ZAMARGU-4260 file (C-alpha; in steps of 0.2 Angstrom, whole numbers, plus 5000, padded with zeros to 4 digits):
<rodrens>
0) 5001/5003/5001 | 5017/5012/5005 | 5023/5007/4986 | 5007/5013/4979 | 5005/5028/4987
5) 5023/5035/4985 | 5024/5029/4966 | 5007/5038/4963 | 5015/5056/4972 | 5033/5053/4960
10) 5021/5053/4944 | 5009/5067/4952 | 5026/5077/4954 | 5035/5073/4936 | 5021/5077/4927
15) 5017/5095/4938 | 5037/5098/4933 | 5036/5092/4916 | 5019/5104/4914 | 5027/5120/4923
20) 5046/5118/4918 | 5038/5118/4900 | 5032/5132/4892 | 5030/5135/4876 | 5034/5150/4865
25) 5013/5155/4862 | 5013/5157/4881 | 5026/5172/4882 | 5021/5189/4881 | 5015/5199/4869
30) 5010/5216/4864 | 4991/5216/4863 | 4984/5222/4847 | 4967/5235/4847 | 4958/5222/4845
35) 4962/5212/4862 | 4961/5231/4872 | 4942/5235/4864 | 4938/5216/4869 | 4945/5222/4887
40) 4937/5237/4887 | 4921/5229/4884 | 4921/5215/4895 | 4927/5226/4909 | 4911/5238/4906
45) 4899/5224/4904 | 4908/5214/4922 | 4905/5232/4930 | 4887/5232/4924 | 4886/5214/4931
50) 4892/5218/4950 | 4879/5235/4951 | 4864/5220/4950 | 4873/5208/4962 | 4860/5199/4973
55) 4847/5212/4964 | 4853/5225/4977 | 4847/5218/4992 | 4859/5219/5007 | 4852/5206/5017
60) 4848/5190/5020 | 4829/5193/5022 | 4829/5207/5009 | 4837/5190/4995 | 4824/5180/5002
65) 4811/5190/5000 | 4816/5194/4980 | 4819/5177/4976 | 4804/5172/4972 | 4804/5186/4957
70) 4819/5182/4951 | 4816/5164/4952 | 4801/5168/4940 | 4809/5179/4929 | 4822/5167/4927
75) 4809/5151/4922 | 4800/5166/4911 | 4816/5172/4901
</rodrens>
């Protein structure tokens, strides 16, 4: 049993070292293109809009529980 654990740990460590140790050229940092910048700005804007609606504005658990039936109905209806 102990030998099996050591063998599994060895293979896990070897596998991880191979993944971490090998960095392909395509993973190196590149200068972002104009399109990359536009997409990042769009995603940041959308994330900001969504974060304003978190929990539908509820500040407490009771408020959230009061809003859940309506939100569930909206989700089912859409």
